[in-house]
C-alpha positions in Angstrom: 89.0 -175.7 -240.8 88.8 -173.4 -238.0 86.7 -170.9 -237.2 88.8 -167.3 -237.8 90.1 -165.1 -235.9 90.0 -161.8 -234.3 93.4 -159.9 -232.9 92.0 -156.5 -231.0 94.6 -153.6 -230.8 94.5 -152.5 -227.1 98.1 -151.5 -225.8 97.8 -148.3 -226.6 98.1 -145.8 -224.5 95.4 -143.5 -225.3 97.7 -140.5 -224.9 96.0 -138.1 -227.1 92.0 -138.8 -225.9 93.0 -138.4 -221.9 92.0 -141.6 -220.2 91.3 -146.0 -221.3 89.7 -145.3 -224.3 89.6 -149.0 -225.1 87.4 -149.4 -222.0 85.5 -146.5 -221.6 81.5 -147.9 -221.6 79.9 -145.0 -225.1 76.5 -147.9 -225.1 73.0 -147.1 -223.6 74.3 -150.1 -220.9 78.2 -148.7 -221.1 78.9 -151.6 -223.6 82.9 -150.4 -224.7 83.4 -149.5 -228.4 85.4 -153.2 -228.7 81.4 -154.8 -227.4 79.9 -153.8 -230.6 83.2 -155.3 -232.4 83.3 -158.7 -231.0 79.3 -158.7 -231.1 79.4 -158.3 -234.7 82.4 -160.6 -234.6 80.2 -163.4 -232.8 77.5 -162.9 -235.6 79.9 -162.8 -238.3 81.2 -166.4 -237.4 84.3 -165.9 -235.4 86.1 -168.5 -233.1 88.2 -166.5 -231.4 89.5 -162.9 -229.8 93.1 -162.5 -228.7 93.0 -158.8 -227.1 96.5 -157.8 -227.4 96.9 -155.5 -223.9 99.4 -154.3 -222.1 100.0 -156.4 -219.2 99.9 -153.4 -216.0 96.3 -153.3 -216.8 95.9 -157.1 -217.6 93.8 -158.2 -213.6 90.9 -154.7 -214.6 90.8 -155.6 -218.2 90.0 -159.8 -217.8 87.9 -158.2 -215.0 85.2 -155.9 -217.6 85.0 -158.6 -220.1 85.3 -162.0 -218.7 81.5 -162.3 -217.3 80.6 -161.3 -220.6 82.3 -163.1 -223.1 82.1 -166.3 -221.2 80.5 -169.3 -223.3 79.8 -166.8 -226.7 84.0 -167.0 -227.9 87.4 -168.2 -226.8 89.0 -165.4 -225.7 92.8 -165.3 -224.9 95.5 -162.5 -224.0 98.3 -161.3 -225.3 101.2 -158.6 -223.4 102.9 -156.2 -225.9 105.7 -154.3 -224.1 109.0 -152.7 -225.7 111.6 -155.7 -225.2 109.5 -158.2 -226.7 111.6 -159.4 -230.1 114.3 -156.6 -229.2 116.9 -159.2 -228.0 119.9 -158.3 -229.2 119.3 -155.5 -230.7 120.5 -151.4 -229.8 117.8 -150.0 -228.8 117.1 -146.5 -227.2 117.3 -147.2 -223.1 115.2 -144.0 -222.5 112.1 -145.4 -225.0 109.4 -145.6 -222.9 106.4 -145.7 -226.4 105.4 -148.9 -227.5 106.8 -150.2 -230.7 103.4 -149.7 -233.3 100.8 -152.0 -234.8 102.6 -154.4 -236.2 104.6 -155.0 -233.4 101.5 -156.0 -231.2 100.7 -158.6 -234.3 104.0 -159.8 -233.6 103.6 -160.2 -230.0 101.1 -162.6 -231.0 103.4 -165.3 -232.1 102.4 -168.8 -231.0 99.6 -167.8 -230.3 97.4 -167.2 -233.4 97.3 -170.6 -235.7 94.5 -169.7 -238.4 93.9 -167.0 -240.4 92.5 -163.6 -238.3 91.4 -159.6 -238.7 93.1 -157.3 -237.4 91.3 -154.0 -235.3 91.8 -151.1 -233.5 89.6 -151.4 -230.1 88.7 -148.0 -230.2 87.5 -148.2 -233.7 83.9 -148.6 -235.0 83.8 -150.9 -238.0 80.1 -152.1 -239.0 78.3 -155.0 -239.0 78.7 -155.4 -242.7 83.2 -155.3 -242.3 82.9 -158.0 -240.1 80.4 -160.4 -242.8 83.1 -159.7 -245.4 86.0 -160.0 -243.2 84.5 -163.4 -242.1 83.8 -164.2 -246.2 86.8 -162.9 -246.8 89.1 -165.4 -244.0 87.0 -168.4 -244.8 87.0 -167.6 -248.7 90.0 -166.6 -250.0 92.6 -166.0 -247.8 96.2 -168.1 -248.0 100.0 -167.4 -247.3 100.0 -165.4 -250.4 96.2 -163.6 -250.2 95.4 -161.3 -248.0 93.0 -158.5 -247.3 92.1 -154.8 -246.0 88.8 -153.3 -245.3 88.9 -150.3 -247.8 87.3 -147.6 -246.0 86.3 -144.4 -247.7 88.3 -140.8 -246.6 86.0 -138.6 -246.3 84.1 -140.7 -244.2 87.2 -141.0 -241.1 87.7 -137.6 -240.2 87.6 -136.5 -237.1 86.6 -132.7 -236.6 88.4 -132.2 -233.6 92.7 -133.0 -235.4 94.4 -134.4 -237.4 94.2 -138.7 -237.6 96.5 -141.4 -239.2 95.6 -143.3 -242.2 96.9 -145.9 -244.4 96.5 -144.5 -247.8 96.0 -147.5 -250.4 96.6 -147.5 -254.5 95.1 -150.7 -255.9 95.2 -151.4 -259.8 92.1 -152.3 -261.9 91.5 -155.5 -259.6 91.1 -154.0 -256.5 94.9 -155.0 -255.7 97.2 -153.0 -253.4 100.0 -152.2 -255.5 100.9 -149.2 -252.3 100.0 -148.4 -249.1 101.7 -144.7 -247.2 101.3 -143.7 -243.2 100.3 -140.1 -243.4 99.8 -139.4 -240.1 98.6 -135.9 -240.2 95.3 -135.8 -242.6 92.9 -133.7 -241.8 90.3 -130.9 -244.4 91.7 -127.0 -245.1 88.8 -125.0 -246.6 86.9 -128.0 -247.8 89.8 -129.9 -248.8 91.4 -132.7 -247.5 95.1 -133.1 -246.9 97.7 -134.8 -245.6 100.7 -132.9 -244.3 104.3 -134.0 -244.3 107.3 -131.9 -243.6 104.7 -128.8 -243.5 103.5 -129.6 -247.1 100.0 -130.0 -247.6 98.8 -132.1 -250.5 95.3 -132.9 -251.3 93.5 -136.4 -251.0 90.5 -137.0 -252.8 87.4 -137.0 -250.9 86.6 -141.1 -252.2 90.5 -142.4 -251.5 90.5 -145.8 -249.4 92.3 -145.9 -246.8 92.9 -148.6 -243.7 91.2 -148.1 -240.6 93.4 -151.1 -239.2 91.2 -153.5 -239.7 92.8 -156.5 -242.4 92.5 -159.9 -243.0 96.1 -162.1 -242.9 96.9 -166.1 -242.8 99.2 -167.1 -239.7 102.8 -167.1 -242.0 101.9 -162.8 -241.7 103.4 -162.9 -237.9 106.6 -164.8 -239.2 107.1 -161.4 -241.5 106.5 -159.2 -239.1 109.2 -160.8 -237.3 111.7 -160.4 -240.3 110.9 -156.9 -240.7 111.0 -156.0 -237.4 115.1 -157.0 -237.3 115.1 -155.2 -240.6 113.4 -151.5 -238.4 115.6 -151.8 -235.3 118.8 -152.2 -237.1 116.9 -148.6 -238.9 114.8 -147.2 -236.3 115.9 -148.5 -232.8 118.1 -146.0 -230.9 114.6 -143.0 -231.9 112.3 -142.4 -229.1 109.3 -142.2 -231.2 109.3 -144.9 -233.9 106.7 -147.1 -234.8 106.4 -149.8 -236.7 103.1 -150.4 -238.4 100.4 -153.5 -240.0 100.6 -150.9 -243.5 104.2 -150.9 -243.8 104.3 -154.9 -243.3 102.2 -155.2 -245.8 103.3 -152.7 -248.3 106.4 -155.1 -247.9 104.3 -158.2 -248.5 103.1 -156.4 -251.9 107.2 -155.2 -252.7 108.7 -158.1 -251.8 106.8 -160.7 -254.2 104.8 -162.5 -251.6 101.8 -162.1 -252.6 98.5 -160.1 -253.3 96.8 -157.6 -250.9 93.0 -157.2 -252.2 91.4 -153.6 -251.8 87.7 -154.3 -250.1 85.7 -152.0 -249.6 83.3 -151.3 -247.5 79.9 -149.3 -247.3 80.0 -149.5 -243.8 80.1 -147.3 -241.3 82.9 -146.3 -239.5 83.0 -143.8 -236.0 86.1 -143.3 -233.6 87.6 -142.2 -231.0 91.2 -140.1 -231.1 90.9 -137.0 -229.0 88.3 -136.8 -226.1 86.2 -134.7 -228.3 85.3 -136.8 -230.1 83.0 -139.0 -227.2 79.4 -137.2 -227.6 79.3 -138.0 -231.6 80.9 -141.9 -230.9 78.1 -142.5 -227.8 75.1 -140.8 -230.3 75.8 -142.7 -233.4 75.9 -145.9 -231.1 72.1 -144.6 -229.3 71.1 -143.7 -233.4 72.1 -147.7 -234.2 70.3 -149.0 -231.2 67.5 -147.4 -231.7 66.8 -148.4 -235.6 67.6 -151.9 -234.0 70.3 -152.7 -235.5 72.1 -153.9 -231.9 69.4 -153.6 -228.8 70.0 -152.4 -225.9 72.0 -154.4 -223.9 74.5 -156.4 -226.0 75.3 -159.1 -223.2 
């Protein structure tokens, strides 16, 4: 069986951050957050990394990553663009915002043929999470069984603004029963809340959430295609609607196509949503290097 593939979502416009955070150096030798994810994936046993990027910065992106990854892991590139998979559909001609993370995965159609994990480019997930993902992908993953790495909500907030999280509900066997994308989560007066239509609803500290670290069989890409058709029929004329991975994952369960396991992970997570998060990320990486969990220079 082929080694699993790591798919990295790196096509975001970084609008809240204010720069190309995917390629900003945070490590002591200029490493990006992606470098640490790829390093952990290689250690865990992944055989290929597929970068989903925008074509307009492909050349600079490849110049940054190809020299250091050459000979260490196979690399491939996919370009996410607004026009892809929208043939014969009515879409708003004024739209410039990408269609979202599930559309990004759909853009890998024809390129990913083995079990794969999906992660965000701007999140640090931790060595343990990649080991858990590799174990699932090589031992349990199939057309009817996917998984989500479930992080504790209290460990995933930003002190500098609201965050979006896929909030997981599960049964006694840790099988996903529902997933809701909450796009405005923050801490208020010591309590975590999400806001929707002006109404604040509390969330428990230990709520398990998706940080877009998920594991799929290749047939998930076909599901993304069929669900994207439905999405465009309903929301294709909107300027800012997004087609999210957690929504498609939830449909996999709702349609009775199979089970999605929520694998709790104690791995340390941190990410860069806002420019103000950068010093915290650098401090966390410095601490991991000081603890000798990573070398001072990865490559």
